[in-house]
ROKE-352996 format. One record per residue (C-alpha): x, y, z; residue number from 1. Coordinates in steps of 0.25 Angstrom, whole numbers, plus 5000, padded with zeros to 4 digits. Example, Ala and Ser with C-alpha at 12.3 -4.5 7.8 and 13.67 -1.06 7.14 Angstrom:
2
+------+------+------+-----+
:   px :   py :   pz :   k :
+------+------+------+-----+
: 5049 : 4982 : 5031 :   1 :
: 5055 : 4996 : 5029 :   2 :
+------+------+------+-----+
END
This chain:
84
+------+------+------+-----+
:   px :   py :   pz :   k :
+------+------+------+-----+
: 3535 : 4509 : 4699 :   1 :
: 3543 : 4516 : 4688 :   2 :
: 3557 : 4520 : 4691 :   3 :
: 3555 : 4534 : 4686 :   4 :
: 3543 : 4535 : 4695 :   5 :
: 3551 : 4531 : 4707 :   6 :
: 3562 : 4540 : 4704 :   7 :
: 3552 : 4552 : 4703 :   8 :
: 3546 : 4549 : 4716 :   9 :
: 3559 : 4549 : 4723 :  10 :
: 3563 : 4562 : 4717 :  11 :
: 3550 : 4568 : 4722 :  12 :
: 3554 : 4566 : 4737 :  13 :
: 3555 : 4579 : 4745 :  14 :
: 3569 : 4578 : 4749 :  15 :
: 3578 : 4589 : 4755 :  16 :
: 3592 : 4589 : 4757 :  17 :
: 3599 : 4599 : 4767 :  18 :
: 3613 : 4602 : 4770 :  19 :
: 3618 : 4610 : 4782 :  20 :
: 3630 : 4613 : 4791 :  21 :
: 3629 : 4610 : 4805 :  22 :
: 3640 : 4610 : 4816 :  23 :
: 3651 : 4611 : 4805 :  24 :
: 3645 : 4599 : 4798 :  25 :
: 3637 : 4597 : 4785 :  26 :
: 3624 : 4589 : 4785 :  27 :
: 3614 : 4585 : 4775 :  28 :
: 3599 : 4581 : 4777 :  29 :
: 3590 : 4575 : 4767 :  30 :
: 3576 : 4576 : 4771 :  31 :
: 3564 : 4569 : 4763 :  32 :
: 3551 : 4575 : 4767 :  33 :
: 3543 : 4564 : 4759 :  34 :
: 3550 : 4553 : 4766 :  35 :
: 3551 : 4560 : 4779 :  36 :
: 3566 : 4557 : 4780 :  37 :
: 3579 : 4565 : 4785 :  38 :
: 3593 : 4561 : 4783 :  39 :
: 3605 : 4569 : 4788 :  40 :
: 3619 : 4567 : 4783 :  41 :
: 3632 : 4573 : 4789 :  42 :
: 3643 : 4579 : 4781 :  43 :
: 3649 : 4565 : 4778 :  44 :
: 3636 : 4561 : 4772 :  45 :
: 3633 : 4552 : 4784 :  46 :
: 3618 : 4550 : 4787 :  47 :
: 3617 : 4555 : 4802 :  48 :
: 3601 : 4556 : 4803 :  49 :
: 3590 : 4549 : 4796 :  50 :
: 3576 : 4551 : 4799 :  51 :
: 3563 : 4545 : 4792 :  52 :
: 3548 : 4546 : 4795 :  53 :
: 3549 : 4561 : 4796 :  54 :
: 3536 : 4569 : 4793 :  55 :
: 3537 : 4581 : 4783 :  56 :
: 3536 : 4591 : 4795 :  57 :
: 3548 : 4584 : 4802 :  58 :
: 3556 : 4584 : 4789 :  59 :
: 3553 : 4599 : 4787 :  60 :
: 3557 : 4602 : 4802 :  61 :
: 3570 : 4595 : 4800 :  62 :
: 3573 : 4603 : 4787 :  63 :
: 3570 : 4616 : 4795 :  64 :
: 3579 : 4612 : 4806 :  65 :
: 3591 : 4609 : 4797 :  66 :
: 3588 : 4622 : 4790 :  67 :
: 3591 : 4629 : 4803 :  68 :
: 3605 : 4623 : 4802 :  69 :
: 3607 : 4630 : 4788 :  70 :
: 3603 : 4618 : 4779 :  71 :
: 3603 : 4620 : 4765 :  72 :
: 3593 : 4612 : 4756 :  73 :
: 3600 : 4606 : 4744 :  74 :
: 3593 : 4600 : 4731 :  75 :
: 3595 : 4585 : 4730 :  76 :
: 3605 : 4588 : 4719 :  77 :
: 3614 : 4598 : 4725 :  78 :
: 3628 : 4597 : 4729 :  79 :
: 3628 : 4595 : 4744 :  80 :
: 3638 : 4605 : 4748 :  81 :
: 3634 : 4617 : 4738 :  82 :
: 3628 : 4624 : 4749 :  83 :
: 3641 : 4626 : 4757 :  84 :
+------+------+------+-----+
END
């Protein structure tokens, strides 16, 4: 497979990055609907939760839950703390 095709396929994944403040701490979540994965990092960028094998519905439910905590969606190229 051509390298350019591989890179293009990777960029087309439906990945969402969320940042929110909870209990005085900043958290970041990276959810990929296509892969069914969730990764949540603390304010020191330590991975604290990793889940895989999630359905699209489960990923959407997780997104809706963190939105209730005031999460802001970031683009993949945004500076992480611009929303503050």
